[in-house]
N, C-alpha and C positions, 0 to 999 in steps of 0.2 A: 504493500500500500504506500509506503514512504517513497518508493521509486516513482510512482505516478505523481505524487505531490511535488517532489523535487524536479521531475521532468517538466511538469507544467510551469514551474517557476523559471526553469532554464529557457523554455520556449518563449514565455512572455518577456523575460529579461532580454533575450536576444532580439526579439522582434522590436522592442522599444529602443534598443541600442544601449541599454544600461549595463548589460553583461557582455563579456567577451571571453573566449577561451584563452587561458593563460598561455603565453608563448606564441600564440598565433594572432592574437588581437582580432579574432574573427567572431562576429555575432552569428553568422550562419552556422559555424561549427558548433557553437554552444546550443543552437536550436536543434541541430542534428543529434547531438548528444542527449538533449532533453527528449526528443522523439524516441530515441532508442530506449531511454529509461521508461518512458510511458508504455512502450510495446512490451518490454521485459516485465514490468509490473503487471500488465494485463495478462501475460502468459502465466505468471506466478499465481494470480488470483484465479484464473481458470483451472489450473492444476489443483489448487486448494479446494475448489468446489467439487471436483471429481472424486476426491478421496473421502 
């Protein structure tokens, strides 16, 4: 669940330009990382429901 929350924060922060990936100074990169976290969090939640 925390993956989804942090992912959404990264996406919003990257879209507004307030956050950037350290070392790359890239907002789209932090948005991609956030999207990956949201997807991974969704997979974890779906796996948890099946068990």
